[in-house]
Steps between C-alpha positions, in 0.01 A plus 500: 500500500431400140508695175213401270543561126297467180164605644270587207422875481122470535512289817380691804641444847181319605502276191861410573421417865195295393723303260764442771240368744334283232838330443518409870783742571521681834391863492797735532528692825563808284466542124647807331323520162610809302266636233525770236287816527238334277465216754674231294751271667866585447561128446677425827440494875668417830357257754602459866436190707530424871704183447726348238260202480214731400718659232606160365139380490408818311777437246395137454139602435550809278840490327489423127117518486275711277204697630176372346317728252815700419696446180851573626756260352734538797436293810512657845845495656577502873855598589679563829542872564862613524508777762853607410421589139136588546409272209399139471792264498529285189711250692347216691475576869588214739196579714268435205663198340229259396548226239134529391542862386660585167754782517555515125188704420573820312352780708585812302635665815761687299216693333322561831817612680605728215162677497463524878614828653721464806253704701250210473734245654 
């Protein structure tokens, strides 16, 4: 399970999935894509995959990329989901270690976590 951060607010679920597939990433088995009452993205999502290889291929294809036609300055961030805390782990997970992926990207998760009610976790 991955936590996806920095999704631009105007990106719909379908636009996000279209972007993922255009990057050659595997489609998640399940994508939880929370939106506000006005239909705008809350800026984060969770993605489940059948295998660790699928998740790693997703991270390689999508992490640190920008969605075309959206002016967000922050790149998408894919982080391992920490089940114990219910939030994305900022530490590198051994199951997702990959030398081709930068782990130094600022994701702004502190802002997301601070604004996210515990009932949504």
